[in-house]
One Martini backbone bead per residue (centre of mass of N, CA, C, O) as a GRO file, in nm:
protein
  253
    1UNK     BB    1   4.917   2.617   0.943
    2UNK     BB    2   4.621   2.464   0.863
    3UNK     BB    3   4.346   2.396   1.008
    4UNK     BB    4   4.070   2.251   1.072
    5UNK     BB    5   3.751   2.203   0.945
    6UNK     BB    6   3.461   2.284   1.050
    7UNK     BB    7   3.143   2.173   1.002
    8UNK     BB    8   3.017   2.494   1.031
    9UNK     BB    9   3.187   2.633   0.840
   10UNK     BB   10   3.199   2.842   0.573
   11UNK     BB   11   3.384   2.667   0.393
   12UNK     BB   12   3.219   2.404   0.407
   13UNK     BB   13   2.951   2.517   0.312
   14UNK     BB   14   3.051   2.619   0.036
   15UNK     BB   15   3.141   2.343  -0.074
   16UNK     BB   16   2.865   2.205  -0.054
   17UNK     BB   17   2.716   2.399  -0.241
   18UNK     BB   18   2.890   2.337  -0.487
   19UNK     BB   19   2.824   2.037  -0.506
   20UNK     BB   20   2.515   2.067  -0.529
   21UNK     BB   21   2.516   2.242  -0.785
   22UNK     BB   22   2.662   2.039  -0.967
   23UNK     BB   23   2.457   1.811  -0.939
   24UNK     BB   24   2.213   1.968  -1.048
   25UNK     BB   25   2.334   2.036  -1.326
   26UNK     BB   26   2.374   1.736  -1.419
   27UNK     BB   27   2.048   1.682  -1.416
   28UNK     BB   28   2.009   1.866  -1.636
   29UNK     BB   29   1.929   1.959  -1.925
   30UNK     BB   30   2.110   2.057  -2.201
   31UNK     BB   31   1.830   2.138  -2.315
   32UNK     BB   32   1.516   2.267  -2.307
   33UNK     BB   33   1.416   2.005  -2.522
   34UNK     BB   34   1.617   1.803  -2.371
   35UNK     BB   35   1.768   1.538  -2.242
   36UNK     BB   36   1.946   1.377  -2.002
   37UNK     BB   37   2.228   1.135  -2.052
   38UNK     BB   38   2.263   0.974  -1.783
   39UNK     BB   39   2.240   0.839  -1.506
   40UNK     BB   40   2.017   0.685  -1.334
   41UNK     BB   41   1.799   0.741  -1.103
   42UNK     BB   42   1.775   0.609  -0.743
   43UNK     BB   43   1.624   0.865  -0.543
   44UNK     BB   44   1.326   0.913  -0.572
   45UNK     BB   45   1.053   1.070  -0.469
   46UNK     BB   46   0.765   1.123  -0.351
   47UNK     BB   47   0.516   1.292  -0.456
   48UNK     BB   48   0.388   1.589  -0.339
   49UNK     BB   49   0.178   1.600  -0.590
   50UNK     BB   50  -0.072   1.377  -0.637
   51UNK     BB   51  -0.264   1.519  -0.833
   52UNK     BB   52  -0.060   1.568  -1.063
   53UNK     BB   53   0.021   1.275  -1.089
   54UNK     BB   54  -0.264   1.172  -1.175
   55UNK     BB   55  -0.299   1.364  -1.430
   56UNK     BB   56  -0.094   1.192  -1.614
   57UNK     BB   57  -0.312   0.985  -1.641
   58UNK     BB   58  -0.460   0.826  -1.861
   59UNK     BB   59  -0.749   0.715  -2.041
   60UNK     BB   60  -0.798   0.397  -2.007
   61UNK     BB   61  -0.927   0.146  -2.243
   62UNK     BB   62  -1.108  -0.080  -2.361
   63UNK     BB   63  -1.158  -0.196  -2.671
   64UNK     BB   64  -1.478  -0.229  -2.646
   65UNK     BB   65  -1.515   0.101  -2.600
   66UNK     BB   66  -1.469   0.120  -2.906
   67UNK     BB   67  -1.551   0.235  -3.194
   68UNK     BB   68  -1.512   0.225  -3.531
   69UNK     BB   69  -1.485   0.537  -3.554
   70UNK     BB   70  -1.262   0.572  -3.328
   71UNK     BB   71  -1.128   0.286  -3.449
   72UNK     BB   72  -0.961   0.231  -3.699
   73UNK     BB   73  -0.845  -0.032  -3.874
   74UNK     BB   74  -0.548   0.055  -3.907
   75UNK     BB   75  -0.503   0.107  -3.604
   76UNK     BB   76  -0.594  -0.165  -3.492
   77UNK     BB   77  -0.370  -0.344  -3.611
   78UNK     BB   78  -0.137  -0.214  -3.444
   79UNK     BB   79  -0.255  -0.194  -3.147
   80UNK     BB   80  -0.336  -0.528  -3.151
   81UNK     BB   81  -0.071  -0.635  -3.192
   82UNK     BB   82   0.115  -0.927  -3.051
   83UNK     BB   83   0.379  -0.847  -3.135
   84UNK     BB   84   0.674  -0.717  -3.177
   85UNK     BB   85   0.740  -0.392  -3.236
   86UNK     BB   86   1.031  -0.411  -3.313
   87UNK     BB   87   0.993  -0.620  -3.541
   88UNK     BB   88   0.796  -0.450  -3.709
   89UNK     BB   89   0.982  -0.206  -3.764
   90UNK     BB   90   1.211  -0.360  -3.900
   91UNK     BB   91   1.029  -0.490  -4.133
   92UNK     BB   92   0.968  -0.219  -4.288
   93UNK     BB   93   1.224  -0.083  -4.403
   94UNK     BB   94   1.236   0.257  -4.296
   95UNK     BB   95   1.496   0.220  -4.127
   96UNK     BB   96   1.701   0.251  -3.869
   97UNK     BB   97   1.683   0.088  -3.581
   98UNK     BB   98   1.637   0.264  -3.260
   99UNK     BB   99   1.732   0.344  -2.919
  100UNK     BB  100   1.629   0.616  -2.694
  101UNK     BB  101   1.715   0.717  -2.392
  102UNK     BB  102   1.563   0.943  -2.160
  103UNK     BB  103   1.476   0.773  -1.891
  104UNK     BB  104   1.585   0.658  -1.550
  105UNK     BB  105   1.406   0.550  -1.249
  106UNK     BB  106   1.293   0.598  -0.928
  107UNK     BB  107   0.932   0.570  -0.890
  108UNK     BB  108   0.606   0.649  -0.873
  109UNK     BB  109   0.353   0.522  -0.998
  110UNK     BB  110   0.077   0.537  -1.144
  111UNK     BB  111  -0.227   0.449  -1.043
  112UNK     BB  112  -0.291   0.242  -1.275
  113UNK     BB  113  -0.017   0.097  -1.247
  114UNK     BB  114  -0.052  -0.007  -0.962
  115UNK     BB  115  -0.302  -0.181  -1.022
  116UNK     BB  116  -0.180  -0.370  -1.243
  117UNK     BB  117   0.083  -0.447  -1.054
  118UNK     BB  118   0.020  -0.471  -0.751
  119UNK     BB  119   0.112  -0.211  -0.585
  120UNK     BB  120   0.181  -0.003  -0.363
  121UNK     BB  121   0.117   0.335  -0.364
  122UNK     BB  122   0.442   0.416  -0.251
  123UNK     BB  123   0.591   0.230  -0.434
  124UNK     BB  124   0.869   0.191  -0.603
  125UNK     BB  125   0.987   0.204  -0.945
  126UNK     BB  126   1.117   0.122  -1.247
  127UNK     BB  127   1.152   0.383  -1.488
  128UNK     BB  128   1.125   0.375  -1.852
  129UNK     BB  129   1.221   0.601  -2.121
  130UNK     BB  130   1.163   0.594  -2.481
  131UNK     BB  131   1.277   0.589  -2.818
  132UNK     BB  132   1.156   0.492  -3.127
  133UNK     BB  133   1.358   0.459  -3.426
  134UNK     BB  134   1.390   0.577  -3.769
  135UNK     BB  135   1.662   0.665  -3.760
  136UNK     BB  136   1.578   1.004  -3.660
  137UNK     BB  137   1.277   0.906  -3.629
  138UNK     BB  138   1.020   0.940  -3.421
  139UNK     BB  139   0.756   0.685  -3.350
  140UNK     BB  140   0.799   0.592  -3.036
  141UNK     BB  141   0.674   0.603  -2.707
  142UNK     BB  142   0.819   0.444  -2.416
  143UNK     BB  143   0.687   0.282  -2.114
  144UNK     BB  144   0.842   0.135  -1.824
  145UNK     BB  145   0.742  -0.088  -1.545
  146UNK     BB  146   0.942  -0.201  -1.255
  147UNK     BB  147   0.919  -0.386  -1.012
  148UNK     BB  148   1.130  -0.489  -0.770
  149UNK     BB  149   1.024  -0.795  -0.774
  150UNK     BB  150   1.109  -0.818  -1.105
  151UNK     BB  151   1.452  -0.768  -1.066
  152UNK     BB  152   1.522  -1.069  -1.051
  153UNK     BB  153   1.723  -1.289  -1.165
  154UNK     BB  154   1.652  -1.317  -1.504
  155UNK     BB  155   1.570  -0.983  -1.476
  156UNK     BB  156   1.811  -0.807  -1.369
  157UNK     BB  157   1.918  -0.685  -1.652
  158UNK     BB  158   1.685  -0.460  -1.685
  159UNK     BB  159   1.845  -0.227  -1.542
  160UNK     BB  160   2.068  -0.235  -1.815
  161UNK     BB  161   1.964  -0.143  -2.112
  162UNK     BB  162   1.956   0.137  -2.214
  163UNK     BB  163   1.966   0.114  -2.580
  164UNK     BB  164   1.781  -0.127  -2.556
  165UNK     BB  165   1.543  -0.356  -2.638
  166UNK     BB  166   1.283  -0.491  -2.466
  167UNK     BB  167   1.118  -0.660  -2.672
  168UNK     BB  168   1.358  -0.841  -2.770
  169UNK     BB  169   1.358  -0.988  -2.484
  170UNK     BB  170   1.070  -1.080  -2.401
  171UNK     BB  171   1.023  -1.270  -2.669
  172UNK     BB  172   1.229  -1.504  -2.558
  173UNK     BB  173   1.012  -1.601  -2.360
  174UNK     BB  174   0.813  -1.876  -2.351
  175UNK     BB  175   0.648  -1.790  -2.069
  176UNK     BB  176   0.519  -1.553  -2.182
  177UNK     BB  177   0.273  -1.311  -2.082
  178UNK     BB  178  -0.015  -1.119  -2.206
  179UNK     BB  179  -0.222  -0.875  -2.184
  180UNK     BB  180  -0.465  -0.708  -2.271
  181UNK     BB  181  -0.537  -0.425  -2.422
  182UNK     BB  182  -0.497  -0.079  -2.374
  183UNK     BB  183  -0.642   0.240  -2.458
  184UNK     BB  184  -0.542   0.574  -2.589
  185UNK     BB  185  -0.611   0.927  -2.630
  186UNK     BB  186  -0.375   1.175  -2.693
  187UNK     BB  187  -0.250   1.457  -2.648
  188UNK     BB  188   0.021   1.625  -2.774
  189UNK     BB  189   0.053   1.764  -2.459
  190UNK     BB  190   0.087   1.540  -2.276
  191UNK     BB  191   0.207   1.460  -1.954
  192UNK     BB  192   0.300   1.167  -2.024
  193UNK     BB  193   0.494   1.330  -2.189
  194UNK     BB  194   0.759   1.471  -2.268
  195UNK     BB  195   0.803   1.791  -2.378
  196UNK     BB  196   1.005   1.707  -2.626
  197UNK     BB  197   0.744   1.528  -2.760
  198UNK     BB  198   0.563   1.724  -2.840
  199UNK     BB  199   0.263   1.778  -3.042
  200UNK     BB  200  -0.002   1.851  -3.249
  201UNK     BB  201  -0.104   1.573  -3.248
  202UNK     BB  202  -0.261   1.319  -3.176
  203UNK     BB  203  -0.236   0.999  -2.984
  204UNK     BB  204  -0.179   0.672  -2.982
  205UNK     BB  205  -0.227   0.422  -2.719
  206UNK     BB  206  -0.066   0.146  -2.543
  207UNK     BB  207  -0.116  -0.139  -2.309
  208UNK     BB  208   0.068  -0.394  -2.112
  209UNK     BB  209   0.119  -0.693  -1.949
  210UNK     BB  210   0.394  -0.876  -1.827
  211UNK     BB  211   0.458  -1.235  -1.775
  212UNK     BB  212   0.736  -1.399  -1.592
  213UNK     BB  213   0.699  -1.619  -1.372
  214UNK     BB  214   0.538  -1.383  -1.189
  215UNK     BB  215   0.675  -1.143  -1.338
  216UNK     BB  216   0.589  -0.802  -1.353
  217UNK     BB  217   0.519  -0.575  -1.632
  218UNK     BB  218   0.495  -0.246  -1.790
  219UNK     BB  219   0.379  -0.145  -2.127
  220UNK     BB  220   0.399   0.155  -2.316
  221UNK     BB  221   0.269   0.298  -2.637
  222UNK     BB  222   0.337   0.583  -2.844
  223UNK     BB  223   0.212   0.704  -3.145
  224UNK     BB  224   0.360   0.911  -3.340
  225UNK     BB  225   0.366   1.135  -3.607
  226UNK     BB  226   0.617   0.969  -3.731
  227UNK     BB  227   0.400   0.754  -3.763
  228UNK     BB  228   0.290   0.621  -4.105
  229UNK     BB  229   0.206   0.286  -4.137
  230UNK     BB  230  -0.105   0.225  -4.098
  231UNK     BB  231  -0.157   0.098  -4.405
  232UNK     BB  232   0.031  -0.114  -4.365
  233UNK     BB  233   0.134  -0.425  -4.396
  234UNK     BB  234   0.179  -0.667  -4.191
  235UNK     BB  235   0.406  -0.861  -4.109
  236UNK     BB  236   0.483  -1.195  -4.113
  237UNK     BB  237   0.426  -1.364  -3.809
  238UNK     BB  238   0.437  -1.525  -3.534
  239UNK     BB  239   0.185  -1.585  -3.335
  240UNK     BB  240   0.063  -1.464  -2.989
  241UNK     BB  241  -0.240  -1.489  -2.921
  242UNK     BB  242  -0.242  -1.690  -2.680
  243UNK     BB  243  -0.084  -1.499  -2.489
  244UNK     BB  244  -0.286  -1.258  -2.489
  245UNK     BB  245  -0.562  -1.411  -2.416
  246UNK     BB  246  -0.412  -1.463  -2.153
  247UNK     BB  247  -0.508  -1.354  -1.872
  248UNK     BB  248  -0.394  -1.155  -1.627
  249UNK     BB  249  -0.404  -1.124  -1.318
  250UNK     BB  250  -0.564  -0.803  -1.239
  251UNK     BB  251  -0.685  -0.757  -1.528
  252UNK     BB  252  -0.938  -0.558  -1.639
  253UNK     BB  253  -1.175  -0.663  -1.917
   0.00000   0.00000   0.00000
């Protein structure tokens, strides 16, 4: 009869190493340039290299800081449109709209995200990154940051969006307010985007805070080179201009 395995025995250590290796393998991307689509991580640590962490943060600027030459009219129409981007893409009728979740987990937001959301420097938030696609063509990379304080009550279900559109949900709240947009021009290989999204061309990005009865979250959207309807006329929707022009406290414009 085999006796009990002692805590520090070679057999137990070997089994533990095997379990750790299996868990690590499960977290790795399935392909070199594609994400792993498993359950979202829930225990990510504070970044060890805070300098590199800060370097991921794009240079976000107020709209007024862009000249007409820097921000063409066609780009301006889409970047500053205050309606649901999901609704706009569906209305284009340029392919079946779908959302592909790339990553979701608890992590420390980027410095400018912490400032906009008014969260402590090392407090983790739920970060979700997705691709918005028309058929199989990726047109927008979206990053959403949810402070833990905003994920209770009527917004608790936002933890489990999976491949559902966040915008389609947020615009259902009559009390929703949205801050004025900030814009950035990103290099195609910007560290802000996952490596498998990198592209040759630069990309326009925008972000804004949503506030629903005092619960705040941040959404940024990067228009990828697969997005080509810059000159298309925006579909006529009910405007939410009043919601956007109502500045949310703490967002410096």
